[in-house]
N, C-alpha and C positions, 0 to 999 in steps of 0.2 A: 319400575326399573330405570336406573340412571343410564344416561347415554354416555358411552366411552368418549374420552376426548379425541378430537381429530389429530391425526398424525401430522407432524410438521412437514411442510413442503421441503423436498431436498434442495440443496443449493443449486441455483441455475447458472451455468457457465456458458460463456461465449468463446468458442475456439476460432481464431482467425489465422488461417494459413493458406497460402496459394498452392501448396503441394496437396493435390487431391488424395493421394494415397495416405500420406501422414495424417491429413485432416480426418479421413474416414477411420483410420486406426485409433486416433485419439478420441474421436466421438464414441466409438464402440467401447474402448477400454474405460473411459471415464463414466459412461453410462453403466457399465458393469460394476463400477465402484460406488454407485448409488447417487450420482449426480444427474441432474437434468442438463442436457447439452444441446446447444444450438451452434451450428457451424457456419462460417462465412469464408469465402474463397479470396476475398480482397477487401480493401478498406471501404469501398463503396457499399458492398454487401454488409459489412460490419456496421457502417453508419445507419443503414436501413434497419437492421435488427435493433440497434441501440435506440432508435426513435420509436420502435414498436413495442419493445419489451424492456423489463427491468432485469438486470443481471447481478449476481452476487460477486462475480469475478470474471475477468477477461484473460484468456490465455492467448497471447499475441506474438505471432512470428515477426521478427524484425525485418528480414529481407523479403519484400514483396514488390512486384512490379507496380509502377505508379507511386502512389503514396505509401511510404514505408511504415512499418509498425511504430518506429520512433516518432515519425511525423504525426501519425494518427493519435498516438498516446498524448503527445504534446497538445494537439488540437482539442481533444476531449477534456483535457485538464483546463485549458483556456475557457472552454464552454461551461466549466463548473461541475463536470461529472467526476465524482470521487470514487467510483467503482475500482477496487484493487485490480492492478494489471501485473500479470506474470509474463515476462518476456522470454521468448524462445529464440535462440540464435546459434548459428554455426561459429560465431566468433566469441570465444570465451576469455579473451585477455582482460586484465583488470581495467584497462581504459574503456573497453567495450561495455563492461558492467557499469562503470561510472557513467558513461553516456546514457545508458538505460535509466538510471536513477535521476540523472539531470533532466530527462524528458518526462519524468513523472511516474516511472515504473515502481512497483513495490517489491519485486523480486526478479531474479534473472537466472535462467537455466540454460546451459550451453548444450548444443547438440553434438554428438548423439547422447541421449540420456535414457535412463531406465524409467519406463512409465510409472513404476511404483514410486520412484523419487518424485516425479511430477505430482502424483496424487498426494504424497506426503506434504509437499510444499504447498499445494492448494489448501489442504486441511489446516496447515499451520497458519497461513494467511487468514483464512476464514475465522479461526479461533482468535487470532490477534485483533481482528476488527469487530468481532462480535461484542455486543454490549456486555460489560462485566456484571457480575452478580450485584443485585440491588443492595445487599447488606453484607458487611458494613459499608456505608457510603463514604468514600473519601471526601475530604473538604474541597470546596471550590477554591481555585487558586487565582489570585489577581496578578495580572501582568500589565501594569499601567492601565490603559483604557480598555484592556481586554480581560475577560474572565474565562477560565478553563475549568470545565466540569469533568474530572477524570472518570466519574461513574458513567457518564454518557459519551465521553470522548468528544465533547462539544466545546468549541471556542466561539465566544461571542464578543463583539466589539460595539462601538457606538452606532454602527450601521446595521447591526444584526449579526446573524451567524456567519462566521468565517469558514469557508470550505477548506477542509483538510483532506489530503489523501490518506489512505489507510496507514501508510508508513509514517506520515507526519503525525497522525493522531496517536499511533503507538509510541512514537518517540517522545512526544510531549507528555503522554500519560506516564511513561516510565520515569521521566524526570520529575513530573509533578507529584508522583507518589513518594519521592525521596528528595524533597526540596532542601537545598543547601548541602546536599551530599554529592560529591564528585563521582560520576559514573565513567568508567573507562570505556573505550570504544568496544572492547570485548563485551562488557555488560550491556551496552546499547545494542550490539548486534544480536545478543541473545534475546533481548526484549523485543526486537523487531522480527525475530524468528528467522534471521539470516546469519547464523553463526560463522559462515564462510566469507561474509562480506569483508572486503578490505577496508583499510583506514580511510582511503579517499571516498569510498562509497558512503561511509558514515558521515564524513565531512560534508558531502553533497546534501544529504538529508538534513543535516543541521543548518546548512546555508539556506535551503529552501524554507525551513521552518522559521528561521530568523526573519525572513522577508515578510512573514505574516504576523509576527508578534512584537517585533522591535520597531521603535520610531525611526532609528537609524541602524540598519543591519550591519553597517561597517563599524559601528561603535556599540556593540550589544550590551544592553543593561541587564537583561533578564537571563538570557541563555549565554552563559559565559564560558570561554575556554580556559582551562587550567593547564598550563604548559606541562607537557610530558605526562599528564595524568588523564585528561579526558574533558568532560563537560559537566556543568552544574547549572541548575535552574535556581535563580534567586528571585522569588516573587516579591512584588512590591507595588505601591500605588504610583 
């Protein structure tokens, strides 16, 4: 008798929020949605959990005493951790969303929110960063000294693998699958799974990606702006 295949482990989430009531509600709701959930009440506890365990996504409150969610997200990005981060905040203005993306977040949800929307956003991010189907395999794209593999969402350079956040990888993959074709900001927002993202938020993601693939990000050679239309990726040696 053949042995049935083992079920895949559910995605493991880290919920970081100093509000114990909201933290408990989110932990219970997301567990009911089929996720494994670990909770932390502040940045110190979150850092301890991140050292001890691997997570598929972090749900991060922005306003916390001591080190804020923005500061913690920026710090873990500097440390090379590319786990997707979904920011929760009471501030929902466009400038606040842009600040979240600038600090390394992948998505942004303003409080108060419907927990069902949170679960939907989490699933959208996890789908976006999941390895794409193995076949058909897109061609590897050369960007000067870098090579990007859309199938694995992996960027390699002279010194090895270049770490990309989930949003950066999704952005580069969307452009790499349509080289030479101008993608509007609306097209890019759809590819990132954040259709409500404003133009500035998209521009911030593009700026961050340019720092990793361009020799001079101020004079982009590969990821170019097409005035009034959007962005285009022009591969080359």
